[in-house]
C-alpha positions in Angstrom: -25.4 -11.8 -8.7 -25.4 -10.5 -12.2 -23.4 -7.6 -13.3 -23.7 -5.5 -16.5 -26.7 -6.4 -18.8 -26.8 -6.0 -22.5 -30.1 -6.2 -24.4 -30.3 -7.7 -27.9 -33.6 -7.4 -29.7 -34.7 -10.4 -31.9 -37.9 -11.1 -33.8 -38.3 -14.8 -32.9 -39.4 -17.3 -34.0 -39.0 -16.8 -37.7 -41.2 -18.2 -40.5 -39.3 -20.9 -42.3 -39.9 -22.3 -45.7 -39.8 -25.7 -44.2 -42.0 -26.2 -41.2 -40.2 -29.4 -40.2 -37.4 -27.4 -38.7 -37.0 -23.9 -37.4 -33.7 -22.5 -38.5 -33.0 -19.3 -36.6 -29.2 -19.3 -37.2 -28.8 -16.3 -35.0 -25.3 -15.0 -34.3 -25.5 -12.7 -31.2 -22.5 -10.6 -32.0 -23.5 -9.8 -35.6 -27.3 -10.1 -35.5 -27.2 -12.4 -38.5 -30.2 -14.5 -39.6 -29.9 -17.2 -42.2 -31.5 -15.5 -45.2 -31.6 -18.7 -47.3 -34.2 -20.5 -45.3 -35.8 -18.0 -43.0 -37.3 -14.5 -43.1 -38.3 -12.4 -40.1 -42.0 -11.9 -39.5 -42.6 -8.4 -38.2 -46.1 -9.3 -37.1 -44.8 -11.7 -34.4 -44.2 -10.3 -30.9 -40.8 -8.8 -30.1 -38.6 -10.8 -27.7 -35.8 -9.2 -25.8 -32.8 -11.5 -25.3 -30.7 -10.6 -22.3 -27.0 -11.5 -21.7 -25.5 -11.0 -18.3 -21.8 -10.3 -17.6 -20.1 -10.5 -14.2 -19.0 -7.1 -13.0 -15.3 -6.4 -12.8 -15.7 -5.8 -9.1 -17.1 -9.2 -8.5 -14.6 -10.8 -10.9 -11.8 -9.5 -8.8 -13.3 -10.5 -5.5 -11.3 -13.8 -5.4 -9.4 -14.4 -2.2 -6.3 -16.4 -1.8 -6.8 -19.6 0.1 -6.1 -19.2 3.8 -2.8 -20.7 5.0 -2.8 -21.7 8.6 0.6 -20.9 10.2 2.1 -23.8 12.0 5.2 -22.5 13.8 6.2 -26.0 15.1 6.3 -27.3 11.5 8.2 -24.2 10.3 10.6 -24.7 13.1 11.8 -27.9 11.5 13.4 -25.9 8.7 13.8 -22.3 9.8 14.3 -20.1 12.8 10.8 -18.9 13.2 11.5 -16.5 16.1 14.3 -14.8 14.1 12.0 -14.3 11.1 9.3 -12.8 13.3 11.8 -10.6 15.0 13.0 -9.2 11.7 9.5 -8.6 10.3 8.4 -7.0 13.6 11.4 -4.7 13.4 10.3 -3.4 10.0 6.8 -2.6 11.5 8.4 -0.9 14.5 10.6 1.2 12.3 7.5 2.3 10.4 5.9 3.5 13.6 9.1 5.3 14.6 9.2 7.0 11.2 5.6 8.1 11.5 6.4 9.7 14.9 9.6 11.3 13.8 8.7 12.5 10.3 5.0 12.9 10.1 3.5 15.5 12.3 0.7 17.9 11.5 2.3 20.6 13.6 6.0 21.0 13.6 6.4 21.1 17.4 9.7 21.8 19.1 9.7 18.3 20.4 9.5 16.7 16.9 12.4 18.8 15.7 14.5 18.1 18.8 14.3 14.4 18.1 15.5 14.5 14.5 18.5 12.2 14.1 21.8 13.9 13.1 24.8 12.0 11.9 28.1 13.6 13.0 31.6 12.0 13.1 30.2 8.5 12.5 27.8 8.8 15.4 24.1 9.5 15.6 22.8 12.3 17.8 19.5 14.0 18.3 19.3 17.6 17.2 18.7 18.8 20.7 22.0 17.3 21.8 23.8 19.5 19.3 21.8 22.7 19.5 19.6 25.0 21.5 16.1 25.0 20.2 13.5 27.5 21.2 10.1 28.7 19.9 10.5 32.4 19.1 6.8 32.7 18.5 3.9 30.4 17.4 5.1 30.5 13.8 8.9 30.3 14.2 11.5 27.9 15.8 15.0 29.2 16.4 17.9 26.6 16.3 21.2 27.9 17.7 24.1 25.7 16.3 27.0 27.8 17.7 28.2 25.0 20.0 28.5 22.5 17.1 28.7 24.6 13.9 30.2 21.6 12.0 26.8 19.9 12.4 24.9 22.5 10.5 25.0 20.7 7.1 23.8 17.5 8.7 21.1 19.4 10.6 19.9 21.0 7.4 19.8 17.7 5.6 17.9 16.0 8.5 15.3 18.8 8.6 14.9 18.7 4.8 14.2 14.9 4.9 12.0 15.0 7.9 8.8 15.1 5.8 7.5 18.1 7.9 7.6 20.5 4.9 10.0 22.9 6.7 11.7 25.7 4.8 14.8 26.5 6.9 16.5 29.9 6.7 20.1 30.1 7.9 21.8 33.1 9.4 25.4 32.2 10.5 25.1 29.5 13.1 21.4 30.1 13.6 18.6 28.3 11.8 15.1 29.8 11.6 12.3 27.4 10.9 9.0 28.8 9.8 6.2 26.5 10.9 3.8 25.9 8.0 0.0 26.3 8.3 -1.9 23.1 8.4 -3.5 23.3 4.9 -5.3 20.6 2.9 -2.3 20.4 0.6 0.0 20.0 3.6 -2.1 17.2 5.0 -2.2 15.4 1.6 1.6 15.7 1.3 2.1 14.1 4.7 -0.4 11.3 3.8 1.6 10.6 0.7 4.8 10.5 2.6 3.2 8.0 5.0 2.4 5.7 2.0 6.0 5.9 0.9 7.2 4.9 4.4 4.7 2.0 4.3 6.1 0.8 1.0 9.6 0.9 2.5 8.3 -1.2 5.4 6.5 -3.7 3.1 9.7 -4.1 1.0 11.7 -4.8 4.2 9.3 -7.5 5.2 9.3 -9.1 1.8 13.1 -9.0 1.8 13.1 -11.1 5.0 10.6 -13.5 3.3 12.6 -13.9 0.1 15.9 -14.4 2.0 14.3 -17.2 4.1 12.7 -18.9 1.1 16.0 -19.0 -0.7 17.7 -20.5 2.3 15.3 -23.4 2.8 15.5 -24.3 -0.9 19.2 -24.8 -0.5 18.9 -27.0 2.5 19.7 -30.7 2.0 17.7 -33.6 3.4 14.4 -31.7 3.4 11.6 -33.0 1.2 10.1 -30.9 -1.6 6.7 -31.1 0.0 8.0 -29.7 3.3 9.9 -27.0 1.6 6.8 -26.0 -0.3 4.7 -26.0 2.8 7.1 -24.0 4.8 7.6 -21.5 1.9 3.8 -20.9 1.8 3.8 -20.4 5.6 6.6 -17.9 5.5 4.7 -16.0 2.8 1.6 -16.1 5.0 3.5 -14.9 8.0 4.9 -12.0 6.0 1.3 -11.2 4.8 0.2 -10.9 8.5 2.9 -8.3 9.2 2.2 -6.4 6.1 -1.5 -6.3 7.0 -0.5 -5.0 10.5 1.6 -2.2 8.8 -1.2 -1.4 6.5 -3.6 -0.9 9.4 -1.0 1.4 11.0 -0.8 3.3 7.7 -4.6 3.8 7.4 -4.8 5.0 11.0 -2.0 7.5 10.4 -3.5 8.7 7.1 -6.9 9.2 8.7 -5.2 11.3 11.4 -3.2 13.3 8.9 -6.2 14.0 6.6 -8.4 14.9 9.5 -10.8 12.0 9.1 -10.6 11.2 12.8 -11.4 14.8 13.9 
């Protein structure tokens, strides 16, 4: 396939003083003709000269060679199951973050499950407070039982990604539920991308750590080290692709493309 086409007009051939040779001496970029030996003949038919350029899109459509993952081979050098476990954990954390922090509607249930850190331990908000829906537009959180947890609760709600603007009155928190606007949907989709990047970085961290370890191992040939390194990278790529699929599904949901 050809991409962009540029047209360069020439009057060819040219009439030369010596008929034993035709000297066009044409430079495409400057449209120069050798004036010493040749002169253009305007009576000759016009010829369009075409140059084709590959489009940028096609130029970038180069794929990396596929690496077939051989877990038995990798197992000679690394703990494959441990690598898979750590990479899978990053993907699972992404899914949990999506459920906990990215909801189109700030339901009572999603707020109840917010993690609250208090006295070195992690609790859910519903363990520390009474949460009721006063009306379709407002949640009421009664923190009178554990008033010392109010700062942690406010921080958790702020970082929830649910775009909640909490109002405090003593030990009671009032949470207005925002309308599901286009801007709100887009902000959640953006937050989803940020969580995906966090997941991707976690997977790459596992990859980098393992590659560093195998390069330090003694008694392993350079060829085997290089092969296993490429397979670890390929394994990481599969988990990142899995996370990216989860991201796209979530973003479509948040942006209303599945509705």
